[in-house]
C-alpha positions as CSV (number, residue, x, y, z in Angstrom):
1,M,141.2,72.8,21.7
2,L,141.0,69.0,21.7
3,D,142.0,67.1,18.6
4,A,142.0,63.5,17.3
5,D,145.2,62.7,19.2
6,F,143.6,63.8,22.5
7,F,140.6,61.4,22.0
8,R,143.1,58.6,21.1
9,R,145.0,59.4,24.4
10,W,141.4,59.2,26.2
11,M,140.7,55.9,24.8
12,T,144.2,54.5,25.4
13,A,144.1,55.8,28.9
14,T,140.8,54.2,29.5
15,A,142.1,50.9,28.2
16,A,145.0,51.0,30.6
17,S,142.8,51.9,33.5
18,V,140.2,49.1,32.8
19,D,143.1,46.7,32.5
20,R,144.3,47.6,36.1
21,E,140.8,47.6,37.4
22,A,139.5,44.5,35.7
23,E,139.6,42.3,38.7
24,R,137.8,45.0,40.9
25,L,135.1,45.5,38.5
26,T,134.5,41.8,38.2
27,A,134.4,41.6,42.1
28,L,131.9,44.4,42.2
29,D,129.9,42.6,39.6
30,S,129.8,39.2,41.3
31,P,127.2,39.7,44.2
32,I,124.8,41.7,41.8
33,G,125.6,40.7,38.2
34,D,127.1,37.9,36.1
35,A,130.7,38.4,37.6
36,D,132.1,39.4,34.1
37,H,131.9,43.1,33.9
38,G,135.8,43.6,34.3
39,S,136.7,40.8,31.9
40,N,134.1,41.9,29.2
41,L,135.3,45.6,29.4
42,Q,139.1,44.6,29.3
43,R,138.5,42.7,26.2
44,G,136.6,45.5,24.6
45,F,139.0,48.4,25.3
46,R,141.9,46.2,24.5
47,A,140.3,45.9,21.1
48,V,139.7,49.6,21.0
49,A,143.3,50.4,21.8
50,A,144.7,47.9,19.2
51,T,142.4,49.3,16.4
52,L,143.4,52.8,17.2
53,E,147.0,51.7,16.7
54,K,146.4,50.2,13.4
55,E,143.9,52.9,12.1
56,A,144.3,56.7,12.7
57,P,140.9,58.4,12.4
58,Q,141.5,62.1,11.6
59,T,138.9,63.7,13.8
60,P,137.6,63.5,17.3
61,G,134.2,62.2,16.2
62,A,135.8,59.5,14.1
63,V,137.9,58.2,16.9
64,L,134.8,57.9,19.3
65,M,132.6,56.4,16.5
66,L,135.4,53.6,15.9
67,A,135.8,53.1,19.5
68,G,132.1,52.7,19.9
69,R,131.7,50.1,17.0
70,Q,134.6,48.2,18.3
71,L,132.9,47.8,21.8
72,I,129.7,46.7,20.3
73,S,131.4,44.0,18.3
74,T,133.6,42.6,21.1
75,V,131.8,43.1,24.4
76,G,129.2,40.8,25.5
77,G,126.3,41.3,27.8
78,A,124.8,44.8,28.1
79,S,128.1,46.8,28.6
80,G,129.0,46.5,24.9
81,P,125.9,48.2,23.4
82,L,125.7,50.6,26.3
83,Y,129.2,51.8,26.2
84,G,129.1,51.6,22.3
85,T,126.2,53.8,22.2
86,L,127.6,56.3,24.5
87,L,130.8,56.8,22.4
88,R,129.2,56.4,18.9
89,R,126.3,59.0,19.7
90,T,129.0,61.4,21.5
91,G,131.2,60.9,18.2
92,K,128.2,61.5,16.1
93,A,127.4,64.7,17.9
94,L,131.0,65.8,17.4
95,G,130.5,65.6,13.6
96,D,133.4,66.2,11.2
97,A,135.3,68.9,13.3
98,A,139.1,68.5,13.4
99,E,139.1,70.1,16.9
100,V,136.5,70.6,19.6
101,D,136.5,72.6,22.8
102,A,135.6,71.4,26.3
103,Q,132.2,72.9,26.0
104,G,131.6,71.1,22.7
105,L,132.8,67.9,24.1
106,A,130.3,68.3,27.3
107,D,127.5,69.0,24.9
108,A,128.3,66.0,22.7
109,L,128.7,63.7,25.7
110,R,125.3,64.8,27.1
111,T,123.9,63.5,23.8
112,G,125.6,60.2,24.2
113,V,124.4,59.9,27.9
114,D,120.8,60.7,26.8
115,A,121.1,57.9,24.2
116,V,122.3,55.5,26.9
117,M,119.5,56.5,29.0
118,Q,117.0,55.9,26.1
119,L,118.6,52.5,25.2
120,G,118.7,51.2,28.8
121,G,115.6,53.0,30.2
122,A,117.7,54.1,33.2
123,A,117.4,57.4,35.1
124,P,119.7,58.8,37.8
125,G,119.0,57.0,41.1
126,D,118.4,53.6,39.4
127,K,121.9,52.3,40.4
128,T,123.3,52.2,36.8
129,M,126.3,53.8,34.9
130,I,124.0,56.8,34.6
131,D,124.6,57.7,38.3
132,A,128.3,58.4,37.4
133,L,127.9,59.8,33.9
134,V,125.1,62.3,34.5
135,P,127.0,64.4,37.3
136,A,130.3,64.1,35.2
137,V,128.6,65.7,32.3
138,D,127.1,68.5,34.5
139,A,130.4,69.2,35.9
140,L,132.6,68.9,32.7
141,G,131.6,72.6,31.9
142,E,133.7,73.6,35.0
143,S,136.7,71.4,34.4
144,F,137.8,67.9,33.7
145,A,139.0,67.3,37.3
146,A,135.5,68.3,38.5
147,A,134.0,65.9,36.2
148,R,136.2,63.0,37.4
149,T,135.3,63.8,41.2
150,A,131.6,64.1,40.2
151,A,131.7,60.6,38.5
152,E,133.6,58.9,41.3
153,E,131.2,60.4,43.7
154,G,128.2,59.4,41.9
155,A,129.7,55.9,41.6
156,L,130.1,55.7,45.5
157,A,126.6,56.9,45.9
158,T,125.1,53.9,44.2
159,T,126.1,51.7,47.1
160,P,123.0,52.3,49.3
161,L,120.6,52.3,46.5
162,Q,118.3,49.6,45.3
163,A,118.8,48.5,41.7
164,R,115.9,49.4,39.5
165,K,117.5,48.5,36.1
166,G,119.7,45.9,34.7
167,R,120.7,42.5,36.0
168,A,121.0,43.8,39.7
169,S,117.4,44.8,39.6
170,Y,116.3,41.1,39.9
171,L,117.8,40.9,43.3
172,G,115.5,43.6,44.7
173,E,116.6,44.6,48.2
174,R,119.6,42.3,48.0
175,S,121.2,44.9,45.6
176,I,121.5,47.4,48.5
177,G,125.0,47.7,50.0
178,H,127.0,47.0,46.7
179,Q,128.6,49.7,44.6
180,D,127.3,49.5,40.9
181,P,130.0,48.1,38.7
182,G,128.7,50.0,35.7
183,A,128.8,53.3,37.5
184,T,132.3,52.4,38.8
185,S,133.7,51.6,35.1
186,S,132.0,54.8,34.0
187,A,133.9,56.7,36.7
188,L,137.0,55.1,35.1
189,L,136.2,56.4,31.7
190,I,135.8,59.9,33.1
191,A,138.9,59.7,35.2
192,A,140.9,58.7,31.9
193,L,139.5,61.8,30.3
194,A,141.0,64.0,33.0
195,E,144.2,62.1,32.7
196,A,144.2,62.8,28.8
197,A,143.7,66.4,29.6
198,G,146.5,66.5,32.0
199,E,144.2,67.3,35.1
């Protein structure tokens, strides 16, 4: 069973991973976005980690709701609302339970991903974070490690796609040949989940 400590470890591991990969995320964002994806997420997840050190939410849902609110208030651009919505809606779906199982997390995360698709109007194949998140959620029923692999493969698979949503879509065919930074950061989020689970 996964408790509030597990979810805090997930968010802290995500913050550390985004910290390490911020320059790469910004480099990916440079040709097809505003060249700020890494620095924006770094600022947001540092704030999440700092807030979780000060406050100790008692349930998995409360941890994610707090993290989501923090991202919305500190991250500029589209990333804040999208990641904030993902975590807040996942947290809301988890409810007030003190512990959740892996299947409960997978179901809640699917609710969060659906909310992101609704907010951004993106579907799989549009070259966005959805291309990493949907396969990850599909594989989560199998294991955390399978979800991590699916997210990483989903992010890599955005490279040959033409962007149909977000800032990169303005570039049309010039967006082809670049790995999507949002899908890449989403894969980091899922990899951190597997790390927190010890997989």
